[in-house]
Each structure stands twice: as C-alpha cells, then as structure tokens.
C-alpha positions in Angstrom: -3.5 -28.5 -5.0 -6.5 -26.2 -5.3 -6.2 -23.1 -7.4 -6.6 -20.8 -4.4 -3.9 -22.7 -2.4 -1.6 -22.5 -5.5 -2.0 -18.8 -5.7 -1.2 -18.3 -2.0 1.8 -20.6 -2.3 3.1 -18.6 -5.3 2.5 -15.3 -3.5 4.3 -16.5 -0.5 7.3 -17.9 -2.4 7.7 -15.1 -4.9 10.8 -13.0 -4.0 10.0 -9.4 -3.0 12.0 -8.0 -6.0 9.8 -9.9 -8.4 6.7 -8.4 -6.8 8.1 -4.9 -7.0 9.1 -5.3 -10.7 5.5 -6.5 -11.4 3.8 -3.7 -9.7 0.9 -2.2 -11.7 1.3 1.5 -12.6 -1.7 2.6 -10.5 -0.5 0.7 -7.4 2.9 2.3 -7.8 1.4 5.8 -8.3 -0.9 5.3 -5.3 2.0 4.2 -3.2 4.0 7.2 -4.2 1.1 9.5 -3.3 0.7 7.9 0.1 4.4 8.2 0.7 4.4 11.9 -0.3 1.4 12.7 2.0 3.0 10.8 4.8 6.2 12.7 4.5 4.3 16.0 4.1 2.7 15.2 7.5 6.2 14.4 9.0 5.1 10.9 9.8 7.3 7.8 9.8 6.1 4.6 8.3 5.8 3.3 11.9 3.6 6.3 13.0 1.4 5.9 9.9 1.1 2.2 10.7 0.0 2.9 14.3 -2.5 5.5 13.2 -4.0 3.3 10.5 -3.9 0.0 12.4 -1.6 -1.6 9.8 1.9 -3.0 10.2 4.9 -0.9 9.3 6.1 -3.5 6.8 2.7 -3.4 5.1 2.8 0.4 4.9 6.2 0.0 3.2 4.9 -2.5 0.7 1.9 -0.3 -0.1 4.3 2.7 -0.7 6.4 0.5 -3.0 3.3 -0.5 -5.0 3.5 -4.1 -4.0 -0.1 -4.5 -3.0 -3.5 -3.9 -4.7 -5.1 -2.6 -1.5 -8.8 -2.7 -0.6 -11.2 0.0 0.2 -11.1 -0.5 3.9 -7.3 -0.2 3.9 -7.5 2.9 1.8 -10.0 4.4 4.2 -7.8 3.6 7.2 -4.7 5.1 5.5 -6.6 8.2 4.4 -8.0 8.7 7.9 -4.6 8.3 9.4 -3.3 10.9 7.0 -6.2 13.2 7.9 -7.3 13.5 4.3 -10.1 12.4 2.0 -9.8 9.1 0.3 -10.3 10.8 -3.1 -7.2 12.9 -2.5 -5.1 9.7 -2.6 -6.1 9.4 -6.3 -5.7 13.0 -7.5 -3.9 12.9 -10.8 -3.7 9.1 -10.8 -7.1 7.7 -11.9 
C-alpha cells in the first residue's frame, strides 16, 4: 500500500469523533469564526453551502474545525459571507 493510499484509508476510516478531538486550535478558531459570521448573517449551513458551492456537511465539518481548508475554499466561504477573507482570521492568526 502506498503512503498516499494509506493516508486516505486512515482518513476515511477514522471516526468523526476522533477527527474532532484532534482538531488544531487554528482550525477550530477559524470554524468558530465562520459559524459566528454565518449566524450574524442569518444564514443556515445549507444556505451558506449553496452560496459557496460547498456541501452542507462540509460546511458543518469546517465549522467544527475538522478540516484544514485551502485558500480557494476560504475565498468561496468569505465571498458567500460577503466579507473579506482576512476578516475570517481577525484575532486568530
């Protein structure tokens, strides 16, 4: 089994609770910031997902800090929240 395939297999078989417990502090803080901005805009996770082109479950995982998301995803979420990407990191980084 290749190293990349092993990593994917582990990621797919790791229970969700384990991923949540292992969330990095910056991922968790970023997720909390996104959740706060979403709620301030009176958007549901489904509405934010539609506006950003992401799935509702992925939005939930981001908000719980379960993913180290990329720049393009951050840009899509910021645009959907009608805010600057830098605002997502205020007080975090």
